[in-house]
N, C-alpha and C positions, 0 to 999 in steps of 0.2 A: 156217188161219193168220190170215186176215183177221178172222174172228170173235174169235179169241183176242186179237188186237191191239186190237180195239175194246173188248172187255171189260177188258183191261189198261189202256187209256186212261181209261175211266170210273172204274175202281178207283183208278188213280193220281191222277186229278184230284180224286176225293172225299177221298182220304187227304191229298193236298197242301193242299187248301183247309181241311180240318179242322185240320191242324197249324198252318198259317199264320194261321188266324183266332184261334187261342188266344194267339198272341204278337203284341203290338202292334208291337214293334220289328222282328220278322221280316216282318210284314205291310207295314210302311212300306218296308223295304229291298227286298223282292221286288217291290212294286208300282211302285217308282220305277226299278228297275234291270232292264232286259230280260235282261242277261247272267246276273245272279243268278237271275232267274226261270227261265231256260233250265237253269242248273245244278241248281237245286232240282227242277225238273220231271223232268229226265233222271235224276237220282239216285233219286227216288222210284219212277219207272218201272223202273229197273234193279233196285232192291231188291225190288219186287213181282214182277218177272219171275223173279228167282232163287227167291223163295219159292214161286212156283207152277209152276216148271219150264219157263218159256218161255226160248227161246234165240234168238240172232242177230237175224234180220230181224223177228221177232215183237216182240221187246223194242224194237227201233229204231222200228218203225212205231207201236207203242203210245205210246212216249215222244214221238214227233213229233206224234201226234194230241193227246195230253194237253197238250203245250206250246202247240200251236196253239190249243187251246181255252182255256188259262189266260191267255194274253196279253190278249185282250179283257176277260176277267173282272177281271184286275188293273187294267186301265185304268179300268174302271167303279168298282172299289173305291177307286182313287186319286182319281178325280174326286169321288166322294161324300165321301170323307174330307176333301179340301180344302174342299169346300163347307161341311161341318159345322164345320170349324176356322175358316173365314172368318166364318161366322155367329156362332160363339161369340166370336170376336175383336171383331166389330162390337158385340155386346151388351156386352161388357166395356168397350170404349172409351166407349160411351154412358153407362154407369154411372159411369165415371171423370170424364167431362166434366160430368155434372150434379151 
């Protein structure tokens, strides 16, 4: 059960990050809102659990592991996105000023 939950967590995290990285709007929404992050992560884990025949505590444990791993990843994504946007805004402001 534990091994299946860990495999489910890695698969869920991989699918979730792949889907979220393709959509800029979804990436911003999920990285800023922890509740939405939780919903997306649990939903992806639940769907993958159904696809691979996992049930009950295995799906729950996999979802919790994936959610626990995705929260710091989204914080890093949010911080780097803000840094890039701030850098771009400063360059744009300098061009307008000159």
